[in-house]
The first five atom37 places (N, CA, C, CB, O) and aatype in JSON, in Angstrom:
{
  "aatype": [1, 0, 14, 0, 14, 16, 14, 0, 15, 1, 0, 14, 0, 14, 0, 14, 1, 16, 16, 16, 18, 0, 14, 11, 9, 1, 8, 15, 0, 14, 10, 9, 15, 15, 14, 16, 9, 16, 19, 3, 19, 6, 17, 1, 6, 15, 15, 6, 16, 12, 11, 19, 10, 16, 19, 0, 7, 3, 19, 9, 11, 6, 19, 6, 2, 10, 2, 15, 3, 6, 19, 7, 9, 9, 9, 3, 11, 14, 2, 7, 9, 9, 17, 19, 17, 11, 7, 15, 1, 0, 15, 1, 10, 2, 0, 9, 1, 0, 15, 16, 11, 0, 14, 15, 19, 1, 15, 7, 18, 1, 10, 18, 3, 17, 11, 19, 6, 13, 9, 3, 6, 7, 3, 6, 14, 11, 9, 13, 14, 13, 2, 9, 9, 15, 15],
  "atom_mask": [
    [1, 1, 1, 1, 1],
    [1, 1, 1, 1, 1],
    [1, 1, 1, 1, 1],
    [1, 1, 1, 1, 1],
    [1, 1, 1, 1, 1],
    [1, 1, 1, 1, 1],
    [1, 1, 1, 1, 1],
    [1, 1, 1, 1, 1],
    [1, 1, 1, 1, 1],
    [1, 1, 1, 1, 1],
    [1, 1, 1, 1, 1],
    [1, 1, 1, 1, 1],
    [1, 1, 1, 1, 1],
    [1, 1, 1, 1, 1],
    [1, 1, 1, 1, 1],
    [1, 1, 1, 1, 1],
    [1, 1, 1, 1, 1],
    [1, 1, 1, 1, 1],
    [1, 1, 1, 1, 1],
    [1, 1, 1, 1, 1],
    [1, 1, 1, 1, 1],
    [1, 1, 1, 1, 1],
    [1, 1, 1, 1, 1],
    [1, 1, 1, 1, 1],
    [1, 1, 1, 1, 1],
    [1, 1, 1, 1, 1],
    [1, 1, 1, 1, 1],
    [1, 1, 1, 1, 1],
    [1, 1, 1, 1, 1],
    [1, 1, 1, 1, 1],
    [1, 1, 1, 1, 1],
    [1, 1, 1, 1, 1],
    [1, 1, 1, 1, 1],
    [1, 1, 1, 1, 1],
    [1, 1, 1, 1, 1],
    [1, 1, 1, 1, 1],
    [1, 1, 1, 1, 1],
    [1, 1, 1, 1, 1],
    [1, 1, 1, 1, 1],
    [1, 1, 1, 1, 1],
    [1, 1, 1, 1, 1],
    [1, 1, 1, 1, 1],
    [1, 1, 1, 1, 1],
    [1, 1, 1, 1, 1],
    [1, 1, 1, 1, 1],
    [1, 1, 1, 1, 1],
    [1, 1, 1, 1, 1],
    [1, 1, 1, 1, 1],
    [1, 1, 1, 1, 1],
    [1, 1, 1, 1, 1],
    [1, 1, 1, 1, 1],
    [1, 1, 1, 1, 1],
    [1, 1, 1, 1, 1],
    [1, 1, 1, 1, 1],
    [1, 1, 1, 1, 1],
    [1, 1, 1, 1, 1],
    [1, 1, 1, 0, 1],
    [1, 1, 1, 1, 1],
    [1, 1, 1, 1, 1],
    [1, 1, 1, 1, 1],
    [1, 1, 1, 1, 1],
    [1, 1, 1, 1, 1],
    [1, 1, 1, 1, 1],
    [1, 1, 1, 1, 1],
    [1, 1, 1, 1, 1],
    [1, 1, 1, 1, 1],
    [1, 1, 1, 1, 1],
    [1, 1, 1, 1, 1],
    [1, 1, 1, 1, 1],
    [1, 1, 1, 1, 1],
    [1, 1, 1, 1, 1],
    [1, 1, 1, 0, 1],
    [1, 1, 1, 1, 1],
    [1, 1, 1, 1, 1],
    [1, 1, 1, 1, 1],
    [1, 1, 1, 1, 1],
    [1, 1, 1, 1, 1],
    [1, 1, 1, 1, 1],
    [1, 1, 1, 1, 1],
    [1, 1, 1, 0, 1],
    [1, 1, 1, 1, 1],
    [1, 1, 1, 1, 1],
    [1, 1, 1, 1, 1],
    [1, 1, 1, 1, 1],
    [1, 1, 1, 1, 1],
    [1, 1, 1, 1, 1],
    [1, 1, 1, 0, 1],
    [1, 1, 1, 1, 1],
    [1, 1, 1, 1, 1],
    [1, 1, 1, 1, 1],
    [1, 1, 1, 1, 1],
    [1, 1, 1, 1, 1],
    [1, 1, 1, 1, 1],
    [1, 1, 1, 1, 1],
    [1, 1, 1, 1, 1],
    [1, 1, 1, 1, 1],
    [1, 1, 1, 1, 1],
    [1, 1, 1, 1, 1],
    [1, 1, 1, 1, 1],
    [1, 1, 1, 1, 1],
    [1, 1, 1, 1, 1],
    [1, 1, 1, 1, 1],
    [1, 1, 1, 1, 1],
    [1, 1, 1, 1, 1],
    [1, 1, 1, 1, 1],
    [1, 1, 1, 1, 1],
    [1, 1, 1, 1, 1],
    [1, 1, 1, 0, 1],
    [1, 1, 1, 1, 1],
    [1, 1, 1, 1, 1],
    [1, 1, 1, 1, 1],
    [1, 1, 1, 1, 1],
    [1, 1, 1, 1, 1],
    [1, 1, 1, 1, 1],
    [1, 1, 1, 1, 1],
    [1, 1, 1, 1, 1],
    [1, 1, 1, 1, 1],
    [1, 1, 1, 1, 1],
    [1, 1, 1, 1, 1],
    [1, 1, 1, 1, 1],
    [1, 1, 1, 1, 1],
    [1, 1, 1, 0, 1],
    [1, 1, 1, 1, 1],
    [1, 1, 1, 1, 1],
    [1, 1, 1, 1, 1],
    [1, 1, 1, 1, 1],
    [1, 1, 1, 1, 1],
    [1, 1, 1, 1, 1],
    [1, 1, 1, 1, 1],
    [1, 1, 1, 1, 1],
    [1, 1, 1, 1, 1],
    [1, 1, 1, 1, 1],
    [1, 1, 1, 1, 1],
    [1, 1, 1, 1, 1],
    [1, 1, 1, 1, 1]
  ],
  "atom_positions": [
    [[20.24, -91.0, 23.01], [19.7, -90.0, 23.03], [18.01, -89.73, 22.67], [20.51, -89.43, 22.35], [17.6, -90.8, 23.11]],
    [[17.53, -89.45, 22.46], [15.84, -89.35, 21.42], [16.23, -88.24, 21.12], [14.02, -89.35, 22.11], [16.92, -87.4, 21.7]],
    [[15.63, -88.3, 19.96], [15.58, -87.3, 18.72], [14.67, -85.82, 19.64], [14.42, -88.23, 17.03], [13.7, -85.88, 20.39]],
    [[15.36, -84.77, 19.25], [14.19, -83.43, 19.55], [13.14, -83.6, 19.33], [14.23, -82.24, 18.9], [13.05, -84.76, 18.92]],
    [[11.88, -82.96, 19.35], [10.14, -83.18, 18.92], [10.45, -82.68, 17.93], [8.73, -82.5, 19.68], [11.66, -82.62, 17.68]],
    [[9.56, -82.15, 17.04], [9.44, -81.24, 15.98], [8.08, -80.7, 16.39], [9.55, -81.88, 14.48], [7.23, -81.02, 17.22]],
    [[8.21, -79.74, 15.46], [6.81, -78.84, 15.73], [6.04, -79.47, 15.73], [6.33, -77.86, 14.96], [5.41, -79.86, 16.71]],
    [[5.89, -79.74, 14.68], [4.58, -80.83, 14.43], [4.46, -82.21, 14.92], [4.42, -81.09, 13.05], [3.95, -83.12, 14.27]],
    [[4.88, -82.31, 15.93], [4.44, -83.9, 16.63], [4.5, -83.73, 17.93], [5.43, -85.27, 16.32], [4.35, -84.7, 18.66]],
    [[4.81, -82.08, 18.61], [4.65, -80.97, 19.94], [2.95, -81.7, 19.88], [4.94, -78.61, 19.55], [2.32, -82.13, 18.92]],
    [[2.5, -81.58, 21.64], [1.34, -81.89, 21.37], [0.03, -80.38, 21.54], [1.19, -83.19, 22.38], [-0.47, -80.86, 22.55]],
    [[-0.55, -79.46, 21.39], [-0.56, -78.49, 21.39], [-0.67, -77.79, 22.8], [-1.3, -78.33, 20.57], [-1.62, -78.28, 23.43]],
    [[-0.02, -76.81, 23.5], [-0.66, -76.08, 24.53], [-2.05, -75.88, 25.11], [-0.42, -75.16, 24.28], [-2.9, -75.27, 24.46]],
    [[-2.23, -76.25, 25.99], [-3.61, -76.07, 26.72], [-4.23, -75.06, 26.7], [-3.62, -76.23, 27.89], [-3.45, -74.11, 26.76]],
    [[-5.75, -74.6, 26.63], [-5.49, -73.13, 26.61], [-5.48, -72.65, 27.79], [-6.37, -72.38, 25.9], [-5.8, -73.3, 28.79]],
    [[-5.06, -71.3, 27.79], [-5.25, -70.82, 29.36], [-6.56, -70.7, 29.86], [-4.69, -69.46, 29.62], [-7.64, -70.56, 29.28]],
    [[-6.2, -70.79, 31.25], [-7.43, -70.79, 32.02], [-7.56, -69.13, 32.69], [-7.31, -72.1, 33.29], [-6.65, -68.39, 33.06]],
    [[-8.9, -68.91, 32.67], [-9.56, -67.46, 32.76], [-10.32, -67.78, 34.01], [-10.6, -66.91, 31.38], [-11.05, -68.77, 34.04]],
    [[-10.18, -66.96, 35.07], [-11.5, -66.84, 35.96], [-11.42, -65.74, 36.06], [-11.74, -67.49, 37.26], [-10.44, -65.0, 35.95]],
    [[-13.47, -65.33, 36.51], [-13.37, -63.7, 36.79], [-13.57, -63.83, 38.14], [-14.51, -62.6, 36.04], [-14.27, -64.76, 38.54]],
    [[-13.13, -63.15, 38.82], [-13.16, -63.08, 40.87], [-14.15, -61.43, 40.5], [-10.66, -62.74, 42.21], [-13.93, -60.37, 39.94]],
    [[-15.36, -62.12, 41.27], [-16.85, -60.92, 41.46], [-16.64, -61.29, 43.06], [-18.97, -61.45, 40.54], [-17.23, -62.36, 43.19]],
    [[-16.01, -60.88, 44.46], [-16.87, -60.96, 45.32], [-17.86, -60.49, 45.54], [-16.57, -60.88, 45.97], [-18.31, -59.45, 45.06]],
    [[-18.54, -61.49, 46.63], [-19.93, -60.64, 47.09], [-19.91, -59.8, 48.46], [-21.18, -61.71, 47.3], [-19.49, -60.28, 49.51]],
    [[-20.38, -58.55, 48.33], [-19.25, -58.07, 49.34], [-21.17, -57.55, 49.91], [-17.42, -56.57, 48.72], [-22.13, -57.22, 49.21]],
    [[-21.06, -57.66, 51.3], [-22.0, -57.4, 52.22], [-22.27, -56.66, 52.95], [-22.11, -57.91, 52.71], [-21.33, -56.54, 53.75]],
    [[-23.22, -55.9, 53.23], [-23.08, -54.66, 54.7], [-23.69, -54.87, 55.33], [-23.31, -53.26, 54.77], [-24.87, -55.17, 55.14]],
    [[-22.96, -54.8, 56.59], [-24.3, -54.88, 57.74], [-24.68, -53.22, 58.7], [-23.7, -56.31, 59.17], [-25.24, -52.89, 59.75]],
    [[-24.03, -52.62, 57.64], [-24.38, -51.11, 58.02], [-25.15, -51.02, 56.81], [-23.08, -49.88, 58.23], [-25.19, -51.82, 55.88]],
    [[-26.07, -49.35, 57.05], [-26.49, -48.86, 55.96], [-25.23, -48.16, 55.57], [-27.74, -48.05, 56.09], [-24.29, -47.89, 56.32]],
    [[-25.35, -47.87, 54.16], [-24.22, -47.15, 52.87], [-24.31, -46.09, 53.33], [-24.52, -47.08, 51.16], [-25.4, -45.74, 53.78]],
    [[-23.44, -45.41, 53.36], [-23.18, -43.54, 54.13], [-23.56, -43.17, 52.29], [-20.67, -42.78, 55.11], [-22.79, -43.66, 51.46]],
    [[-24.51, -42.49, 51.94], [-24.44, -41.8, 50.96], [-23.49, -40.39, 51.11], [-25.78, -41.61, 50.65], [-23.12, -40.15, 52.27]],
    [[-22.96, -39.26, 49.83], [-22.47, -38.22, 49.85], [-22.87, -37.2, 50.04], [-22.07, -38.13, 49.23], [-22.81, -36.52, 49.01]],
    [[-23.45, -36.48, 51.22], [-23.89, -35.68, 51.37], [-23.44, -34.1, 49.95], [-23.59, -35.76, 52.84], [-22.43, -33.75, 49.34]],
    [[-24.58, -33.71, 50.0], [-24.44, -32.84, 48.28], [-24.45, -31.39, 48.97], [-26.17, -33.08, 46.81], [-24.84, -31.46, 50.14]],
    [[-24.1, -30.01, 48.54], [-23.82, -29.33, 48.59], [-23.83, -28.33, 47.12], [-23.06, -29.72, 49.25], [-23.39, -28.61, 46.0]],
    [[-24.54, -27.02, 47.66], [-24.23, -26.09, 46.24], [-23.42, -24.91, 46.96], [-25.86, -25.4, 45.27], [-23.71, -24.18, 47.91]],
    [[-22.61, -24.97, 46.37], [-21.52, -24.02, 46.1], [-21.71, -22.35, 45.21], [-20.56, -24.98, 45.27], [-22.12, -22.18, 44.07]],
    [[-21.27, -21.37, 46.15], [-21.28, -20.36, 45.11], [-19.78, -20.38, 44.53], [-21.75, -18.86, 45.72], [-18.99, -20.83, 45.36]],
    [[-19.3, -20.08, 43.55], [-17.92, -20.37, 43.21], [-17.56, -18.32, 43.24], [-17.72, -21.55, 41.29], [-16.45, -17.8, 43.21]],
    [[-18.5, -17.83, 43.28], [-18.26, -16.28, 43.0], [-17.81, -15.87, 44.21], [-19.54, -15.39, 42.53], [-17.29, -14.8, 44.51]],
    [[-18.09, -16.91, 44.96], [-17.75, -16.21, 47.0], [-16.09, -16.03, 46.59], [-18.07, -17.96, 49.01], [-16.06, -14.93, 46.02]],
    [[-14.61, -16.62, 46.61], [-13.22, -16.57, 46.78], [-13.17, -14.74, 46.13], [-12.26, -18.06, 45.77], [-12.32, -13.91, 46.43]],
    [[-14.34, -14.55, 45.19], [-14.12, -12.99, 45.06], [-14.5, -11.93, 45.85], [-14.57, -12.61, 44.06], [-14.03, -10.8, 45.97]],
    [[-15.75, -12.67, 46.55], [-16.38, -11.63, 47.47], [-15.48, -10.88, 48.54], [-17.48, -12.32, 48.23], [-14.28, -11.07, 48.71]],
    [[-16.3, -9.99, 49.24], [-15.65, -9.42, 50.24], [-15.55, -10.58, 51.66], [-16.47, -8.0, 50.51], [-14.66, -10.66, 52.51]],
    [[-16.36, -11.08, 51.56], [-16.76, -12.38, 52.71], [-15.87, -13.08, 53.42], [-17.39, -13.51, 52.14], [-16.05, -14.27, 53.18]],
    [[-14.99, -12.91, 54.18], [-13.92, -13.35, 54.77], [-14.15, -14.89, 55.21], [-13.61, -12.42, 55.9], [-13.15, -15.6, 55.31]],
    [[-15.31, -15.39, 55.44], [-15.78, -16.79, 56.49], [-17.08, -16.92, 55.99], [-15.83, -16.6, 58.38], [-17.89, -16.08, 55.6]],
    [[-17.11, -18.74, 56.11], [-18.31, -19.26, 55.08], [-18.06, -20.44, 56.35], [-18.03, -19.65, 52.9], [-16.96, -20.95, 56.55]],
    [[-19.5, -20.8, 57.28], [-19.62, -21.71, 58.12], [-20.29, -22.56, 57.77], [-19.93, -21.42, 59.06], [-21.48, -22.24, 57.79]],
    [[-19.99, -24.08, 57.28], [-21.34, -24.94, 56.64], [-21.04, -25.89, 58.55], [-20.96, -26.31, 54.34], [-20.25, -25.77, 59.48]],
    [[-21.97, -26.58, 58.29], [-22.02, -27.77, 59.15], [-23.05, -29.21, 58.46], [-22.68, -27.13, 60.69], [-23.98, -29.4, 57.67]],
    [[-22.32, -29.8, 59.21], [-22.46, -31.58, 58.9], [-24.25, -32.73, 59.75], [-20.48, -32.35, 60.03], [-24.4, -33.31, 60.82]],
    [[-25.03, -32.54, 58.72], [-26.05, -33.15, 59.8], [-26.5, -34.36, 58.94], [-27.46, -32.05, 60.31], [-27.29, -34.16, 58.02]],
    [[-26.04, -35.58, 59.18], [-26.51, -36.39, 58.1], [-26.06, -36.31, 56.76], [0.0, 0.0, 0.0], [-24.85, -36.32, 56.54]],
    [[-26.89, -36.24, 55.82], [-27.1, -35.87, 54.91], [-26.89, -34.83, 53.98], [-27.7, -35.99, 55.08], [-26.71, -34.78, 52.76]],
    [[-26.97, -33.95, 54.99], [-27.51, -32.23, 54.75], [-26.2, -31.8, 55.07], [-28.91, -31.4, 55.88], [-25.47, -32.39, 55.87]],
    [[-25.94, -30.97, 54.56], [-24.34, -29.6, 54.45], [-25.25, -28.28, 53.86], [-22.54, -30.16, 52.75], [-25.71, -28.09, 52.74]],
    [[-25.3, -27.37, 55.2], [-25.67, -26.43, 54.96], [-24.82, -25.25, 55.68], [-26.9, -26.57, 55.15], [-23.81, -25.28, 56.39]],
    [[-25.73, -24.07, 55.14], [-24.34, -22.95, 55.69], [-25.35, -22.3, 57.06], [-23.67, -21.23, 54.08], [-26.58, -22.3, 57.05]],
    [[-24.5, -21.77, 58.14], [-24.78, -21.21, 59.54], [-24.04, -20.21, 60.03], [-24.69, -22.12, 60.47], [-23.07, -20.01, 59.31]],
    [[-24.08, -19.57, 60.88], [-23.85, -18.32, 61.57], [-22.67, -18.97, 62.16], [-25.05, -17.67, 62.6], [-21.5, -18.61, 62.01]],
    [[-23.22, -20.24, 63.05], [-21.69, -20.57, 64.41], [-21.93, -22.12, 64.38], [-21.93, -19.75, 66.61], [-22.97, -22.6, 63.92]],
    [[-20.99, -22.82, 64.88], [-21.14, -24.25, 65.92], [-21.35, -24.17, 67.36], [-19.87, -25.09, 65.91], [-21.15, -23.28, 68.19]],
    [[-21.82, -25.37, 67.43], [-21.4, -25.84, 68.74], [-21.28, -26.98, 68.59], [-22.13, -25.63, 69.82], [-21.55, -27.62, 67.57]],
    [[-20.61, -27.61, 70.16], [-20.42, -28.9, 70.64], [-20.91, -30.36, 70.14], [-20.84, -28.76, 71.71], [-20.45, -31.45, 70.47]],
    [[-22.09, -30.03, 69.15], [-23.04, -30.53, 69.06], [-22.65, -31.19, 67.46], [-24.22, -29.55, 69.4], [-22.56, -32.36, 67.11]],
    [[-22.51, -30.09, 66.79], [-22.18, -30.23, 65.56], [-21.12, -30.83, 64.93], [-22.19, -29.35, 65.22], [-20.79, -31.78, 65.64]],
    [[-20.23, -30.74, 63.7], [-19.73, -31.05, 62.81], [-19.09, -30.0, 61.52], [-20.57, -31.85, 62.58], [-19.5, -30.24, 60.38]],
    [[-18.26, -29.03, 61.68], [-18.5, -27.96, 60.53], [-17.57, -28.08, 59.56], [0.0, 0.0, 0.0], [-16.78, -29.02, 59.4]],
    [[-17.66, -27.2, 58.99], [-16.54, -27.13, 57.45], [-16.76, -25.48, 57.54], [-17.28, -28.13, 55.43], [-17.73, -24.81, 57.18]],
    [[-15.34, -25.01, 58.23], [-15.03, -23.38, 57.84], [-14.0, -23.21, 56.84], [-14.49, -22.51, 59.1], [-13.0, -23.89, 56.64]],
    [[-14.54, -21.86, 56.06], [-13.74, -21.94, 55.06], [-13.14, -20.4, 55.44], [-14.47, -22.3, 53.54], [-13.95, -19.47, 55.56]],
    [[-11.59, -20.14, 55.65], [-10.98, -19.32, 56.28], [-10.41, -18.84, 55.21], [-10.26, -19.69, 57.32], [-9.6, -19.55, 54.62]],
    [[-10.74, -17.42, 54.69], [-10.14, -16.75, 53.61], [-8.93, -16.27, 54.2], [-10.99, -15.68, 52.99], [-7.82, -16.55, 53.76]],
    [[-9.15, -15.55, 55.16], [-7.9, -14.99, 55.48], [-6.84, -15.66, 55.23], [-7.8, -14.69, 56.65], [-6.25, -15.62, 54.14]],
    [[-6.42, -16.49, 56.41], [-5.64, -18.02, 56.29], [-5.78, -18.61, 55.09], [-6.15, -19.12, 57.27], [-4.63, -19.02, 54.89]],
    [[-6.26, -18.84, 54.4], [-6.18, -20.16, 53.19], [-6.34, -21.45, 53.58], [0.0, 0.0, 0.0], [-5.52, -22.27, 53.18]],
    [[-7.58, -21.94, 54.56], [-7.69, -22.56, 55.12], [-8.94, -22.94, 55.55], [-7.05, -22.34, 55.63], [-9.88, -22.44, 56.18]],
    [[-8.61, -24.06, 54.97], [-10.81, -25.04, 55.1], [-10.43, -26.02, 56.73], [-11.41, -27.17, 52.81], [-9.64, -26.93, 56.99]],
    [[-11.29, -25.39, 57.4], [-11.29, -26.68, 58.77], [-12.13, -27.33, 58.37], [-11.67, -26.38, 60.4], [-12.83, -27.05, 57.39]],
    [[-12.25, -28.71, 59.31], [-12.94, -29.85, 59.27], [-12.46, -29.81, 60.63], [-12.69, -31.05, 58.2], [-11.4, -30.26, 61.08]],
    [[-13.92, -28.85, 61.55], [-14.08, -28.65, 62.96], [-15.1, -29.92, 63.71], [-14.75, -27.08, 63.12], [-16.31, -29.85, 63.48]],
    [[-14.63, -30.95, 64.53], [-15.44, -31.43, 65.27], [-15.93, -31.63, 66.88], [-15.29, -32.14, 64.86], [-15.52, -32.37, 67.78]],
    [[-16.95, -30.68, 66.81], [-17.12, -30.35, 68.49], [-17.33, -31.64, 69.31], [0.0, 0.0, 0.0], [-17.64, -32.79, 69.0]],
    [[-17.08, -31.09, 70.32], [-16.56, -32.72, 71.83], [-17.93, -33.93, 72.01], [-16.42, -31.73, 74.26], [-17.94, -35.12, 72.32]],
    [[-19.19, -32.77, 71.59], [-20.52, -34.11, 71.5], [-20.88, -34.31, 70.39], [-21.94, -33.92, 72.18], [-22.03, -34.75, 70.36]],
    [[-20.31, -34.18, 69.22], [-20.7, -35.04, 67.97], [-20.47, -36.04, 67.32], [-20.64, -34.69, 67.27], [-19.5, -36.76, 67.53]],
    [[-21.46, -36.25, 66.29], [-21.35, -37.34, 65.91], [-20.19, -38.07, 65.15], [-22.24, -37.35, 65.42], [-19.67, -37.73, 64.09]],
    [[-19.86, -39.31, 66.04], [-18.25, -39.7, 64.86], [-18.73, -39.85, 63.53], [-17.28, -41.4, 65.15], [-17.86, -39.57, 62.7]],
    [[-20.12, -40.29, 62.92], [-20.52, -40.42, 61.43], [-20.31, -39.22, 61.19], [-21.92, -40.91, 60.99], [-19.42, -39.2, 60.34]],
    [[-20.74, -37.79, 61.53], [-21.1, -36.92, 61.29], [-19.75, -36.03, 60.74], [-21.88, -36.61, 62.32], [-19.67, -35.22, 59.82]],
    [[-18.55, -36.6, 61.86], [-17.31, -36.24, 61.49], [-16.76, -37.07, 59.95], [-16.4, -36.57, 62.82], [-16.74, -36.64, 58.8]],
    [[-16.39, -38.23, 60.45], [-16.51, -39.28, 58.96], [-16.7, -38.28, 57.5], [-18.24, -40.47, 59.1], [-15.92, -37.87, 56.64]],
    [[-18.48, -38.13, 57.83], [-18.86, -37.21, 56.63], [-18.43, -36.04, 56.45], [-20.04, -36.97, 56.53], [-18.47, -35.73, 55.27]],
    [[-18.0, -35.2, 57.18], [-17.4, -34.16, 57.06], [-16.0, -34.17, 55.94], [-17.14, -33.84, 58.45], [-15.53, -33.8, 54.86]],
    [[-15.79, -35.02, 57.34], [-13.79, -35.31, 56.64], [-13.51, -35.56, 54.79], [-13.03, -37.37, 57.48], [-12.61, -35.1, 54.09]],
    [[-14.7, -36.47, 54.42], [-15.03, -36.92, 53.01], [-15.37, -35.94, 52.28], [-16.02, -37.84, 52.88], [-15.07, -35.86, 51.09]],
    [[-16.14, -34.97, 53.0], [-17.07, -33.93, 51.99], [-15.6, -32.4, 51.21], [-18.83, -32.89, 53.55], [-15.41, -31.84, 50.13]],
    [[-14.85, -32.36, 52.9], [-14.13, -31.26, 52.74], [-13.27, -31.31, 51.56], [-13.41, -31.03, 53.85], [-13.07, -30.1, 51.52]],
    [[-12.54, -31.81, 50.44], [-12.01, -31.75, 49.51], [-13.16, -31.21, 48.66], [-11.35, -32.89, 49.22], [-12.8, -30.16, 48.13]],
    [[-14.5, -31.58, 48.32], [-15.42, -31.71, 47.56], [-15.7, -30.38, 47.87], [-16.35, -32.79, 47.69], [-15.68, -29.71, 46.84]],
    [[-15.89, -29.86, 48.65], [-15.73, -28.26, 49.23], [-15.03, -27.32, 48.8], [-15.31, -28.13, 50.35], [-15.39, -26.26, 48.3]],
    [[-13.87, -27.78, 49.03], [-12.44, -27.14, 47.92], [-12.24, -27.04, 46.49], [-11.28, -27.89, 48.06], [-11.58, -26.29, 45.77]],
    [[-12.88, -27.87, 46.35], [-12.55, -27.82, 44.55], [-14.19, -27.03, 44.16], [-12.3, -30.01, 43.53], [-14.3, -26.23, 43.22]],
    [[-15.24, -27.38, 44.97], [-16.33, -26.63, 44.93], [-16.35, -25.14, 44.34], [0.0, 0.0, 0.0], [-16.89, -24.57, 43.39]],
    [[-15.42, -24.78, 45.44], [-15.46, -23.09, 45.66], [-14.17, -22.91, 44.78], [-15.29, -22.39, 47.54], [-13.83, -21.75, 44.52]],
    [[-13.28, -24.14, 44.2], [-12.28, -23.33, 43.37], [-11.13, -22.76, 44.65], [-13.21, -21.87, 42.41], [-10.53, -21.69, 44.75]],
    [[-11.13, -23.82, 45.41], [-9.81, -23.22, 46.06], [-8.88, -24.35, 45.95], [-9.96, -22.71, 47.68], [-8.59, -25.1, 46.88]],
    [[-8.6, -24.4, 45.24], [-7.58, -26.09, 44.46], [-6.0, -25.65, 45.55], [-6.97, -25.93, 41.6], [-5.24, -26.53, 45.95]],
    [[-5.79, -24.18, 45.87], [-4.23, -23.78, 46.53], [-4.67, -24.34, 48.05], [-3.67, -21.7, 46.49], [-3.91, -24.94, 48.82]],
    [[-5.61, -24.11, 48.22], [-6.11, -24.39, 49.68], [-5.48, -25.42, 50.74], [-7.43, -24.84, 49.53], [-4.56, -26.05, 50.21]],
    [[-5.66, -25.7, 51.81], [-4.93, -26.81, 52.39], [-6.32, -27.28, 53.18], [-3.41, -26.38, 53.38], [-7.12, -26.35, 53.26]],
    [[-6.76, -28.42, 53.74], [-7.99, -28.99, 54.65], [-7.08, -29.03, 55.88], [-8.8, -30.65, 54.17], [-5.88, -29.06, 55.65]],
    [[-7.54, -29.05, 57.35], [-6.94, -29.0, 58.29], [-8.32, -29.41, 59.22], [-6.11, -27.67, 58.44], [-9.25, -28.65, 59.45]],
    [[-8.17, -31.07, 59.75], [-9.04, -31.58, 60.53], [-8.56, -31.38, 62.55], [-9.1, -33.21, 59.84], [-7.64, -31.84, 63.23]],
    [[-9.5, -30.66, 62.81], [-9.02, -30.6, 64.31], [-10.69, -30.83, 65.01], [-8.08, -28.78, 64.79], [-11.78, -30.75, 64.44]],
    [[-10.33, -31.17, 66.62], [-11.1, -31.7, 67.19], [-11.33, -30.07, 68.52], [-10.44, -33.4, 67.6], [-10.44, -29.41, 69.06]],
    [[-12.8, -29.92, 68.62], [-12.68, -29.06, 69.94], [-11.7, -28.74, 70.88], [-13.36, -29.43, 70.65], [-11.15, -29.69, 71.45]],
    [[-11.37, -27.57, 71.17], [-10.55, -28.22, 72.27], [-8.98, -28.02, 71.63], [0.0, 0.0, 0.0], [-8.1, -27.45, 72.28]],
    [[-8.84, -28.36, 70.77], [-7.22, -28.71, 69.98], [-7.14, -27.25, 69.4], [-7.11, -30.22, 68.46], [-6.08, -26.65, 69.54]],
    [[-8.01, -26.73, 68.86], [-7.69, -25.92, 67.56], [-6.19, -24.8, 67.84], [-9.29, -24.87, 67.18], [-6.24, -24.07, 68.83]],
    [[-5.45, -24.76, 67.31], [-4.93, -23.65, 67.01], [-5.05, -22.41, 67.4], [-5.04, -23.6, 66.19], [-6.21, -22.06, 67.65]],
    [[-3.62, -21.06, 67.61], [-4.31, -20.03, 67.55], [-5.02, -19.01, 66.56], [-3.76, -19.62, 68.03], [-5.69, -18.01, 66.85]],
    [[-4.64, -19.59, 65.16], [-4.94, -19.12, 63.93], [-6.42, -19.63, 63.53], [-3.82, -19.58, 62.94], [-6.96, -19.57, 62.42]],
    [[-6.81, -20.03, 64.43], [-8.49, -20.74, 64.53], [-9.6, -19.72, 64.34], [-8.86, -21.45, 66.16], [-9.5, -18.66, 64.95]],
    [[-10.21, -19.85, 63.89], [-11.32, -18.84, 64.26], [-12.51, -18.5, 65.01], [-11.69, -18.68, 63.58], [-13.6, -18.09, 64.61]],
    [[-12.1, -18.74, 66.1], [-12.84, -19.13, 67.65], [-13.94, -18.03, 67.49], [-11.7, -18.87, 69.34], [-14.97, -18.59, 67.86]],
    [[-14.2, -16.93, 67.17], [-15.95, -16.36, 66.91], [-17.18, -16.92, 66.4], [-16.03, -15.4, 66.05], [-18.34, -16.53, 66.52]],
    [[-16.55, -18.15, 65.65], [-17.53, -18.99, 65.31], [-17.94, -19.9, 65.92], [-17.39, -19.4, 64.47], [-18.48, -20.76, 65.23]],
    [[-17.9, -20.09, 67.05], [-17.85, -21.44, 68.21], [-18.58, -20.44, 69.08], [-16.07, -22.24, 68.94], [-18.21, -19.42, 69.66]],
    [[-20.37, -21.42, 68.9], [-20.78, -20.27, 70.77], [-21.01, -21.61, 71.66], [-22.95, -18.84, 70.88], [-20.67, -22.74, 71.3]],
    [[-21.52, -21.34, 72.63], [-21.57, -22.13, 73.65], [-22.48, -22.66, 74.15], [-21.2, -21.78, 74.37], [-22.32, -23.39, 75.13]]
  ]
}
């Protein structure tokens, strides 16, 4: 048997190798920027029962009603629901923008305990506020 090496006779351990991973990401499509919205935080205490917002590109604006070409975010106070409604002829990209913006609308209006529901035109439940859809 060979004698056990003493600590002084051992070779020093090699320094650990570290690598940095930084992938190069290329975008083939233009980046989608988040639409901005100015909210009225006092709205929850107001007597108004509904707020209808439309999403078109990077713009979110308040409107009176929606049509099939639009994607809307409907703040429904009587039911405590924020609806993300996609019209049958609406842009899929605008639907994606609205779905990513709905949680920001919820927190902007301080409606933290409200749920967000995503629906397509024609699949609305009975409690949906149909009066905001124009033909």
